[in-house]
C-alpha positions as CSV (number, residue, x, y, z in Angstrom):
1,M,88.8,9.7,14.0
2,T,90.0,11.3,10.7
3,E,93.7,12.4,10.8
4,R,94.4,15.9,10.1
5,I,97.4,16.9,8.0
6,V,100.1,18.6,10.2
7,R,101.6,21.4,8.0
8,P,105.3,21.5,7.5
9,T,107.0,24.4,9.3
10,T,107.3,27.4,7.1
11,T,107.6,31.1,7.6
12,R,104.1,32.4,7.3
13,V,103.3,36.1,6.8
14,Q,100.2,37.4,8.4
15,N,97.7,38.8,6.0
16,Q,98.6,42.3,4.9
17,A,95.7,44.6,4.1
18,G,96.0,45.9,0.6
19,I,98.7,43.5,-0.7
20,G,96.5,42.5,-3.5
21,F,95.1,46.1,-4.3
22,D,96.3,49.0,-6.1
23,A,96.0,52.6,-4.7
24,S,92.5,53.0,-5.8
25,G,91.4,49.7,-4.3
26,Q,91.2,47.7,-7.4
27,P,92.8,44.2,-7.6
28,L,96.3,44.3,-8.9
29,A,96.8,43.2,-12.6
30,G,99.5,43.0,-15.1
31,Q,103.0,43.9,-14.2
32,E,102.0,45.3,-10.8
33,L,100.6,42.1,-9.9
34,I,103.8,40.3,-10.9
35,D,105.9,42.8,-9.0
36,A,103.7,42.4,-5.9
37,V,104.2,38.6,-5.9
38,K,108.0,38.9,-6.2
39,A,108.2,41.6,-3.5
40,N,106.2,39.6,-1.0
41,S,107.7,36.1,-1.8
42,P,110.3,34.6,0.7
43,S,111.0,32.1,-2.2
44,G,112.0,34.7,-4.6
45,D,111.0,34.0,-8.3
46,T,110.0,30.4,-7.6
47,I,106.2,29.7,-7.2
48,L,103.9,26.8,-7.3
49,L,101.4,26.5,-10.1
50,S,98.0,24.6,-9.5
51,F,97.5,23.1,-12.9
52,S,94.1,21.4,-13.7
53,G,94.8,20.8,-17.3
54,G,91.9,23.2,-18.3
55,K,92.1,26.3,-20.6
56,D,92.6,28.8,-17.8
57,S,95.4,26.8,-16.3
58,I,97.2,26.5,-19.7
59,A,96.7,30.2,-20.4
60,M,97.9,31.1,-16.9
61,W,101.1,29.0,-17.4
62,L,101.8,30.5,-20.8
63,A,101.3,34.0,-19.5
64,I,103.7,33.8,-16.5
65,R,106.4,31.3,-17.5
66,E,108.8,34.0,-18.6
67,H,108.5,35.8,-15.1
68,F,108.9,33.0,-12.7
69,E,110.5,29.7,-11.9
70,I,107.5,27.5,-11.9
71,I,106.8,24.2,-9.9
72,P,103.6,22.8,-11.4
73,Y,101.3,20.2,-9.8
74,F,98.2,18.4,-10.8
75,L,95.6,17.1,-8.4
76,Y,93.7,14.1,-9.9
77,W,90.1,13.1,-9.1
78,M,90.8,9.5,-9.8
79,P,94.3,7.8,-10.2
80,G,95.2,6.1,-13.4
81,L,92.7,7.4,-15.9
82,S,94.2,6.9,-19.2
83,F,93.0,10.1,-20.9
84,V,94.0,12.2,-17.9
85,D,97.4,10.7,-17.8
86,A,97.8,11.3,-21.6
87,A,97.0,14.9,-21.2
88,I,99.4,15.5,-18.3
89,E,102.2,13.7,-20.3
90,Y,101.5,16.0,-23.2
91,Y,101.8,19.2,-21.1
92,E,105.0,17.9,-19.5
93,D,106.5,17.5,-23.0
94,Y,105.2,20.8,-24.1
95,F,106.4,22.9,-21.0
96,D,109.6,20.7,-20.8
97,T,109.0,19.9,-17.0
98,E,107.6,17.4,-14.6
99,I,104.2,18.0,-13.3
100,I,103.8,16.7,-9.8
101,R,100.7,14.5,-9.5
102,L,98.8,14.3,-6.2
103,P,95.2,13.3,-5.1
104,H,92.7,15.9,-5.1
105,P,91.2,16.7,-1.6
106,L,87.8,15.7,-2.9
107,F,89.1,12.3,-4.0
108,Y,90.1,11.6,-0.3
109,N,86.9,13.1,1.0
110,M,84.8,10.7,-1.2
111,L,86.9,7.8,0.3
112,R,86.4,9.1,3.9
113,T,82.8,9.6,3.5
114,Y,82.1,6.1,1.9
115,A,80.7,7.7,-1.4
116,Y,79.5,5.0,-3.8
117,R,81.0,2.2,-1.4
118,E,79.4,-1.1,-0.5
119,P,78.3,-1.3,3.2
120,H,80.8,-4.1,4.1
121,E,83.6,-1.8,3.1
122,L,82.9,0.8,5.9
123,A,85.3,-0.9,8.5
124,I,88.1,-1.1,5.8
125,V,87.8,2.6,5.0
126,Q,87.7,3.5,8.8
127,A,90.7,1.5,9.5
128,M,92.7,3.4,6.7
129,N,92.4,6.5,8.9
130,L,92.7,8.7,5.8
131,P,94.0,12.2,6.3
132,E,91.9,15.4,5.8
133,F,93.6,18.1,3.8
134,D,93.1,21.2,1.7
135,F,94.8,23.2,-1.0
136,A,96.9,25.0,1.5
137,D,98.2,21.7,2.9
138,V,99.1,20.6,-0.7
139,D,101.1,23.8,-1.2
140,D,102.9,23.4,2.2
141,I,103.7,19.7,1.5
142,I,105.3,20.6,-2.0
143,A,107.1,23.5,-0.6
144,A,108.6,21.3,2.3
145,Y,109.8,18.8,-0.3
146,Y,111.6,21.5,-2.4
147,E,112.8,23.3,0.8
148,L,111.0,26.5,-0.3
149,D,110.0,29.2,2.2
150,A,106.3,29.8,1.7
151,P,106.0,30.2,-2.0
152,F,102.9,31.8,-3.7
153,C,100.8,29.4,-5.7
154,A,99.4,30.6,-9.1
155,V,95.8,29.6,-9.6
156,G,93.9,30.1,-13.0
157,M,90.8,31.8,-11.4
158,R,89.1,34.4,-13.5
159,A,86.5,37.0,-12.3
160,A,84.5,36.6,-15.4
161,D,83.9,32.8,-14.7
162,N,81.0,33.5,-12.3
163,I,79.8,36.1,-9.7
164,D,81.2,34.1,-6.7
165,R,84.6,34.3,-8.1
166,R,84.3,37.9,-9.0
167,I,83.1,38.8,-5.5
168,L,86.0,36.7,-4.0
169,I,88.8,38.5,-6.1
170,F,87.4,42.0,-5.5
171,Q,87.1,41.2,-1.7
172,Q,90.4,39.5,-1.2
173,G,92.5,40.8,-3.9
174,S,94.6,39.2,-6.8
175,V,97.4,38.1,-4.5
176,G,97.4,37.4,-0.8
177,V,99.0,35.7,2.2
178,K,96.2,34.5,4.3
179,K,96.1,30.6,5.1
180,R,97.1,30.1,1.5
181,R,99.6,32.2,-0.4
182,Y,97.7,32.6,-3.5
183,Y,98.3,34.6,-6.9
184,Y,95.6,34.8,-9.6
185,P,97.7,35.8,-12.7
186,I,94.9,36.0,-15.3
187,W,92.0,37.0,-13.0
188,D,91.1,39.9,-15.3
189,W,91.2,38.0,-18.6
190,N,88.2,37.1,-20.7
191,V,87.6,34.0,-22.7
192,S,88.9,35.6,-25.9
193,Q,92.3,36.4,-24.2
194,V,92.6,32.9,-22.8
195,S,91.8,31.3,-26.2
196,Q,94.1,33.7,-28.1
197,I,97.2,32.9,-26.0
198,I,96.6,29.1,-26.4
199,I,96.2,29.5,-30.2
200,D,99.2,31.6,-30.5
201,N,101.5,29.1,-28.7
202,G,99.9,26.2,-30.6
203,V,98.9,24.3,-27.4
204,K,96.3,21.7,-27.4
205,I,93.4,21.5,-25.0
206,P,92.7,18.2,-23.4
207,I,90.1,15.6,-24.9
208,D,87.9,16.4,-21.8
209,Y,86.5,19.4,-23.7
210,K,85.2,17.2,-26.5
211,Y,83.0,15.4,-24.0
212,W,82.2,18.0,-21.2
213,G,83.2,21.4,-22.4
214,R,85.7,21.5,-19.5
215,T,88.1,19.1,-17.5
216,L,86.6,16.2,-15.6
217,A,85.2,17.9,-12.5
218,A,82.7,15.7,-10.8
219,F,81.2,12.0,-10.7
220,D,77.6,12.7,-11.5
221,Y,75.7,11.5,-14.4
222,Q,76.6,14.3,-16.9
223,Y,80.2,13.3,-16.5
224,L,79.9,9.6,-16.1
225,R,77.8,8.9,-19.0
226,P,80.2,10.3,-21.7
227,L,83.1,8.8,-19.7
228,R,81.6,5.3,-19.7
229,D,80.8,5.5,-23.4
230,A,84.1,6.9,-24.6
231,F,86.5,5.3,-22.0
232,P,85.2,2.0,-20.9
233,G,88.4,0.8,-19.5
234,D,88.7,3.9,-17.4
235,Y,85.2,3.6,-16.1
236,E,86.0,0.1,-15.0
237,K,88.9,1.5,-12.9
238,M,86.5,3.9,-11.4
239,L,84.2,1.1,-10.3
240,E,87.2,-0.5,-8.7
241,W,87.3,2.5,-6.3
242,F,83.6,3.3,-6.2
243,P,81.6,0.2,-7.1
244,L,78.2,1.8,-6.7
245,L,78.7,4.5,-9.3
246,E,76.2,2.5,-11.3
247,A,73.5,4.1,-9.0
248,E,74.0,7.3,-10.9
249,F,72.7,5.7,-14.1
250,F,69.7,4.3,-12.2
251,R,69.0,7.5,-10.6
252,Y,69.0,9.5,-13.9
253,E,68.0,7.0,-16.5
254,V,65.5,4.9,-14.6
255,M,63.9,7.4,-12.2
256,K,63.7,10.2,-14.8
257,R,61.5,8.0,-17.0
258,W,59.1,7.9,-14.1
259,G,59.0,11.7,-13.7
């Protein structure tokens, strides 16, 4: 049976209707949003920041760093990839702070569900009894480590990204205290605003954008082929964790020729 993460004990505030909305029912933005986070935070001006290394995360950090004491963390899809580690080290130097590195919930999920594993490894994975956890669990664990009382976590989600995110933000608000105490600092920004603040501050975007147009976000063919070609050493590391990743190349390159 999969072990479930037991959340550290923190003061949890029940969802407050309207906390993320202004008087007209629109999601809070700008200074009103910053004020709402500070007014409803048991941890004062200290917040967590979920940092993906992508353009929205970078822009978000730049936008709010003068307003909060920030504890950033990065969730890796695969440990030890050289280009990912190099990017995180660059942002640690730029922002002059440590970025906590933890496994992404989907990494553990792939291990638990035997994704791209050989059949004889099933018993080994089962014996590991890997925990199941989500983003709220990650926030709680970091908060407990730093002895913070239920801090908000800044997330670089923008309504303009896609319709699902827009609906979510307009339904739940730009800040909230449900299962996860979330805060969307740049939810109302467009791509031009994101690009401009990055350019103005002279920050580099990660090399991921050269190959995928975004940060590494999956292990299917469109990500694996450029990764194998550009970072063969990293691809070999991935095969140590998921030895049957080569099946993605067979599925696409071989089967597609038959179609």
